N, C-alpha and C positions, 0 to 999 in steps of 0.2 A: 504493501499499500503507500509507504513512504517514496517507493521506487518509482511510481508513477505520479506521483506529486512532485517530485523532483525532475522527471522528464517535461510534465505539461509547465512548470516554472520556468525550466530552460528553454522551451520553445516559446512560451510567452514572452522570455528576455529576446529572442532573436528575432521576433517579429517586431519589436518595440526599437531595437537595434538598427534594423533593414527602415524601418518608416524614417527613425531618424536620418539615416546616411541619405535616405533618397530626399528629403527635405532641407536638410544642411547643406548638404554637399554637391548636389547636382547645379542650382543655382550659382555657385560658385565658381563652376567649371562651364557658364554659359548654357547649360542644356536643360533650362527652366521652361515652361511656357511661354509661347510670345506674348508680349503684352499686348492690351488693346491699342487701337490706333487713337492718339491723342491729338485733337486740334490745337494748332498753333496759337500762342498767345500773343503772339508778334505778329504785326502787319507790315508789308512793304506795298507803298502804292508808288508806280509810276506818273510824275508829275509833268515831266514832258519830254520827247524824245524825236530824233530826224535820224533817216536813212538815206545816204548817197552813195554812190560809187567813188571811190579816192581815183582820179586819174591816173596818179603815177605809179599805181600799185594793181590796180582794177579790182580792187578788194570791196565788198558792198560792207560800210560799216553803219552801225545805230548808235548813236550818242545821246547820251538824255542825263535827266536826274530823276531820283528814286528817293524818296521820305518814309522813314519808320513811323508810321500811323499808329502803331500799337502801344501800348503801356509796359513792353518789356524790353530789354535791349535784343538785338539780333545779332547773336554771334556768327550766323552763317546761314546765307538763304542764297537761292540760285534765282538768276534772272535768266528765262529760255526765250529764245530768240528762234522763231518757226518763219521760214520764208515759203512764199507761195509764189507760182507763176500766173499768166492772165487767164489762166483756165479756172484758177483757183488749188490747183494739185500742189502738193506740198512738195517743195525742193529739197528741204534739208533742215535741221536745226543744231544751234550752238546754244552755248550758254556762259554766263561770268558769274562769278561769284561776289555778292556782297559781305563785308565782313564788318563784326565788331561798330554797329551802327545804333546809337543809344536813342531812346523813344524823341521824336521831335526832330533830330537830326536828318540831313540830306547828304547823298552822296552822289557824286557823278559818276556814270559808268560808261563802259564801251566794249560792245562787241562786234566781233570781225565774223563775215560769211563771205564764202566768194559769190561774185556777181551770177555765174554761170554755172548750172547743174543741167547736164546733159543739152545744152545749146539753148535752154531757156533762160531768159532774164527774169531777174526777181521784178514782182511788179508790186507785191504788198507783204506784209510782214505782222506779226503780233509779237508780243511779249508778256509774258504770265511769270510771277513769281512760284519757285516751287521750292516747297520746305522737306523735302527728302532729304537724303542723306546727299546724293548725286543724280541729277536728272539720269531716267534710263533712255540713250540713245543710241541704237545699235550701230553700227558702222562708222562712228565719230572717229575721224582720223586726227592725228597731231595738228593738221594744218589748222583746224577749228578751235586751238585752244585759244580762249581770249585772254585779255588783261584788262584788272579793275583801274580806273582812274579814281583815286579819291582826293 
């Protein structure tokens, strides 16, 4: 009888230790369940922008000013530039990062894109903030790496 109680106690201890290991060590290893998506508390507004082809390089460049209109500091946010041809088809995308922008502060930005994609000229573009770690743009080449002007 004592032998059976000892075995049950040992099994109970093993179960408790297994649960503790799962709950304590797995999050430390990055194996915890994914967290729910949280809406950003910061907000970036593009106040003005202008796009044109630089004649000396043939590069399509969009410059402008963005403002942190949210209540918290923006540590890093991406401005994604998507270009379109005259038919409205997407030609390509590129981005730049805005870093360390306090509430109410403004930042100049510059995003470079190539003017021709498969023989088509950029006829319009759109700019959107992206709060993800990095925008998902397959096929992005090193030619599209932008520079931020502060």
